[in-house]
Residue, then its C-alpha position, 0 to 999 in steps of 0.5 A: m693508092s695502088s701498090n705501084t704508086e709512083v714516088t712523089v719527089l719534093t724540091a725546094t721550089d715546090t708549092v707543097a710541103p710534106i705536111d700537106f700530105y699528113s693533115d688528116p690524122p686517124d682517130g687512133v694512134r699515129v706513129n712518127m719515126v725515122n729509121t736508118l737504112d740498117n734499121e736503127a732509130a738513133f745514133d749514139g742515143r740521139v735522133a738528130a744525127i740520122s735526121d735532116p731539117t725537112d724530117h725535123q720540120l715534119l715531126l713538128d708539123l705533125r704535132a699540130f694534128a694531134d690531141v696528145l703526144l705519147v712519148g716514152a720516158g727514155t726519149v723524154r730524157a734523151e731528147s730533152y723534151g719540152r712543151v709543144i710549141l706551135t707556129e702561127r701557121q701550125i695553129e691555123l692548120r690545127q684550127a682549120k683541119l681539126g677545129l682545135t685550139g691550144r697546144p697538145p699536152v705530152a703524155v709520158v709513159t714511165s714505169k717508175g712514175r717519175l721524170p727528172k726534176e729538171s725536165r723541161l716539161f715541168g713549169v709550163e702549160p699544158r702540164p704533162l700527163l704521166i702514164t705509170t703503174a699502180v706500184a709507182a703511183q703509190e710513191g706519189a706523182p710529181d706535183d706539176a703533172q696535170e694527171t697521173i694515169v694508172a695503167g697496170h700493176d707493176r708494168v705499164d699496160l699500154p692498151q689500158a693506157i690508150d683507152a684511158l687517153r681516149e676516154r679523156g678526149f685524146r682520140r688523135i694520139l701521136c707517138e714519137g717513140g722511142p723504139s721500146l714504146l713503138h714495139t709495145l704498141a705494135e705487139h698489142d696491135l694498137i697502131d692505126e698509122m705509121c709515118v716512117t722516114v727512111s734516112p739515107m744513113i747507115a748507123g751500125a749496131q746501136g744496141g737496144s732493150p730486149r723485146p717481149g713476145t708479141t700478142l699478135d696471131g700474125p703480122r698486121r698488113m698495112k696499106l701504103a698511102h704515099v711515098l715522098s722523096h726529098n734530099d735522099f730521104l723517103y717519107l712513107r705513110y701506111t694506114r690500116 
């Protein structure tokens, strides 16, 4: 698409849905996120306040086209993550587009190597993967984890973690946040596709953790694939 691409406005009577524009995931890392107009990724620590039903449905639909979900431990706690649940339609799309069956597991990035015992990811299939450090792994991983992937000594080495996931056959990686994980992916030039929902909200300063310096020599230029509009929300998709 050219730089002067028109905005596609979706209405309730349309025969197409947002997901129809996202069914060809990259062989790499796809990031899905929502931002307010003043560039905040949550309000009071939660995404729901700046999202809407269409944006939430897109988040669920994108999971059908992933081999694995990549999520930071803070987001897992804040959003009370559980296993991925797919509808019959999503299962059909997953089979038709990717030839995949079953649900994608959740891979949790945690520098401490643990999740709350009451986490909804435990006790269900597929079991979660933990991505952590050598130091944390020495303390032992939760018995219910499918596997512990060690990447880095005392700080998670995300490039190494992505390589480890791909070596295990998880080539279509969907990252759902949070902001710190997204920033680290960007700093190491690991993002192959950005799916950004621009929320028509102003959230005010919500704080956040300090960011380390980037390893990039310069900004990474991405190509606009589409712009969708629905209910004052904008859905942007950028690819390498």
